[in-house]
C-alpha positions in Angstrom: 3.8 3.4 28.9 6.7 3.2 27.0 5.0 -0.1 25.0 2.4 1.5 24.9 3.1 4.6 22.9 6.0 2.5 20.9 3.2 0.4 19.4 0.6 3.0 18.6 4.0 4.8 16.8 4.4 2.3 14.7 0.6 1.8 14.5 -0.3 5.5 13.0 3.8 5.0 10.6 1.7 2.2 8.5 -0.8 4.0 7.9 0.9 6.6 7.0 2.8 4.0 4.5 -0.6 2.3 3.5 -2.2 5.5 2.2 0.9 6.4 0.4 0.9 2.8 -1.3 -2.3 3.1 -1.5 -2.1 6.6 -3.7 0.4 5.8 -5.9 -1.7 2.1 -6.8 -5.1 4.5 -7.3 -2.6 6.6 -9.9 -1.0 3.9 -11.4 -4.4 2.7 -12.8 -5.1 5.7 -13.9 -2.6 5.9 -15.8 -2.9 2.8 -17.3 -6.3 2.5 -18.2 -5.5 5.9 -19.8 -2.7 4.8 -22.0 -5.2 1.7 -22.7 -8.1 4.5 -23.8 -5.7 6.6 -26.0 -4.0 2.9 -27.5 -1.0 3.6 -25.9 -0.2 -0.1 -25.7 3.4 -0.4 -25.3 6.7 -1.1 -22.0 5.4 1.8 -20.1 1.7 -0.1 -20.1 3.3 -3.2 -19.2 5.3 -1.7 -16.5 2.8 -0.3 -14.8 -0.1 -3.3 -15.6 2.9 -5.8 -13.7 3.3 -3.1 -11.0 -0.1 -3.1 -10.1 0.4 -7.0 -8.7 3.3 -5.8 -6.6 1.4 -2.8 -4.8 -1.1 -4.9 -4.0 1.2 -7.4 -2.2 2.4 -4.5 -0.3 -0.8 -3.2 0.9 -1.5 -7.5 1.8 2.0 -6.8 4.1 1.1 -3.7 5.7 -2.4 -4.5 5.8 -1.3 -7.8 8.6 1.5 -5.9 10.4 -1.2 -3.0 11.2 -3.3 -5.8 12.5 0.5 -8.0 14.1 0.4 -4.7 16.0 -3.2 -3.9 16.9 -3.5 -7.3 18.3 0.0 -6.5 20.4 -1.8 -4.2 21.3 -4.8 -5.5 23.5 -2.1 -7.7 24.9 -0.7 -4.9 26.9 
């Protein structure tokens, strides 16, 4: 049962990490939208907009790791 619990713990940890990244991404989108609406398109706007693809890639990586561990869990 040790391997089973270990895989479950990894999946739970990755799910929490995914939630955190999604929350940061939503806040970033809201901040960029606010800057755009206020017509304050300066460095902060471009940094926020540039971080969105990075957050998207991180979400994809995390979801693939979750899928890998779920497959591993199914094999146990």
